[in-house]
N, C-alpha and C positions, 0 to 999 in steps of 0.2 A: 794716459788715465783721465777719467772724467768724473765728475761729481755731480750728482743731481739732487737739487734742492726743492723742497714738497711745501705746498700750503697748509697740509695736514698730515697728522702722524699714520692715520689710515690709509692715505694714497702711498707714503713711504713703504708702509708695509706689504701694501700690494704690489708696490714695484720689486722690493726685495723678494717676494715669491715668485714673481715672473722670473728675474734675472738668474735665481738659483733652477727654476727649472729648464733654463736654457745652459745650464752646468756654467754659468758666469762666476767668478770670484768678487765678491761684494762684501762691504763692510757697510754697517748702520752706525752714522756718526751723528753727534750735535752740528746743527748748521754753523758753519763759520762765521764770525761777526762781520767778517768782511763782506757777506752776502746779505746777511739779515740780521736784526737784532732781538727778533722775536726766538722763543724756544723751539724752533723747529727740528725736524731731522732730515738729515740728508743720507744718500747712498753712495759709496765711494767706491767705484769700480777699481778691483786691485790687478787688473790686466788689461791690455790694449783690445778696445772694442770699437767697431766701426761705429760713428756717431749716429749713422741713417738705421742701425739696428737698434739703438736706444729709444730714437725719435719714433720709430714704428711701435714699439711697444706703449710708449706714452701715448700715443695717439689712439692706438687700437683699445686699450683699456680706458681711455678718456681720463687719464690721470691729471689732477690738477697741481702743475710744478711753477716755481720761481724760476727756474732756468737749468740748462746743463752747461756746464763749466769744465773747461780744458785747465787740467792741473799741471803747473809747471814748478819749477823751483821756485817758490815763494810767492807764486803767482796764481791768479785764478780769472781766466778770461771767459767770458759768457759766449757760448757757441749757439746757443737756441734759447730763446726766450720762451717763457711758459705762456699759458693762456688762461 
């Protein structure tokens, strides 16, 4: 599973809309402290999705993200750095 952390609530809401349009299951959650100390929002994909599909949405919509993280057992690994 992946978690996408955003630089703004607006961009998190836009991404949530886009993943729902693609019929992907996702939850909007507070950004984990392991990623950022700010009060940001993240989207956690609740199913397996190809990383390339997520990057395509982020780039096409010009969303400002902190990064895309691979979620493991008690781990978060950045697999795509935001811009």
